[in-house]
N, C-alpha and C positions, 0 to 999 in steps of 0.2 A: 527577622523574617518569620511570618506566621506559618503554621503547618499547612494551611490552605495554599499559601503562596508557593511553598516548596512543591506540593503535589501538582498544582496548576502548571508550574514551570516544567516539570517532567512530562506532563500531559501535552503541553504545547510543543516541546522539543520532539517527542515521539511522533506527533502528528506531522510536524514539519519535515522530519526525516522521511517518513513514509510518502506523504503527498508530494513533497519537493523532489524526492528521488524519482517518483513516477513522472513528474512534469519534466525533469531533466532528461530522463530516458526517452520519453515520447517526443518532446519538442526539440531536443538538441542532439542527443547521442544517436538516435535512430536515423535522422536525416544525414548526419555526418557519416555514419557507417554505410548507409546505402550509397552515398556519393563516392566514398573512397575505397571500399572493400568489395572484393568479389564474393559471391554467395557462400562458398565454403568457409572463407576467413570470417565473414560476417556472422555465420552461425556459431563458429567457435568462440568468437568474441562474446556473443550473447550468453553462451553457457557460462563463461567466466564472470560476466557482469551479474547474471542472476545469482550465481553462487555467492558472490560477495555481497550484493545488495540484499538478498533474502535473509542473511544473518541479521541485518539491521531491521528489516521488516518484522522478523520474528520478535525482536526486542520490543518494537513498537506495538505489535499485536498483544504482547503481554502487559506492557506498561499502560496502554490506553484504558483497558477496562478496570485495572486495579486503581489507577489514578482517578478515573471517572467515577467509580463507585465511592472512592474516598472523598472526592469533591461533593458528590451528592449528599453524603452523610454529614459532612462538615458544613455545607452551605444551606441545604434544604431539609436537613434532619431526616433524610430517608427518601425512598422512591415515591412514596405516596404523595409527598408535597412537591416533588420536582415538576417543573413546568413542562408543557407539551414539547417545546423545542428540545429539551434534554432527552426526552423519550425518542424523538425523531433521530437525534444524533446517535443514540444507542442502537436504534434499528439500522441506520446506515452503516455503523461500525460492523454490525453482525453480517450484513451483506458483503461489505468489503473484505472482512476476514474470511468469509466463505469463498469468495472469488480467489483470494490469495492462496488459500489452502488448495483449491482446485488446481491452480497453476502449479504450485509446489509439488503436490502429490501425484497429479495425473499428467499434466502437460510437460513439465520439465524432464521427467524421466524419459518420456517419449522423444523429446528433442535430443537428449543425450544419446539414446539408442540409435536414432537416425544418423547423427553425426559420427558416432563410432563405426557404423556400418557404411559410412560415406554415401548414404541415401539422401542426397541433397534435395530432391523434390519433396520428400516426406518431411525433411527437416525444415524446409522453407514453409510448407503448409502448417506445420506445428508452430513455428515461430509466428506465423500470421495469426493463428488462433490465440496464442499468448498475447500478441499485440492488441487484439480486440478486447480481450479480458482486462488487460492493463488499462486500455483506453476507457472502458466502462468504470473501472475502479478509480481512475484519475478523475473522471467527471463526478463520481460520487464523493470522492475526497474533496474536490473543490467546492461542491455543494455543501458538504459538511463544514468546511472552513468558513464559507460564506454565512452559514447559519450561526456558527459560533461568533463570528465577528459582528454580526448584526444584533445578536442577543448575548452580550457578555454575561458571564456567570456571577460577576461581583460588581 
């Protein structure tokens, strides 16, 4: 296995975990939680889900730029010769990472505080805000995957 193949494998796995996790949460877990759980239990579930999932997202947030830069240097000999689609992918990553950090640093603590205080309306509003940001990130992630699939790097 070549160094590029190893780096590419880690890159694809990290992207799959992040985007796939968001897809699962948005399309499967959220509707099931809404259908089966009352508001307080649903909010508590999401705090636990985010705590577990965000560990994996942080791993992806670190692996993606490291592996991406590695692939750029191995395949294109640097940023100057990387094609436009690679630059677009890098920009989309930055937006996605910023949205994730916003959720992690600002929204999630607010959700925890609301649940601890049993302030269910505030918790629900905060979860709705998180859901919208995750939805935006999911769309960006799917776009990024589509760009990568349409323009393979090797």
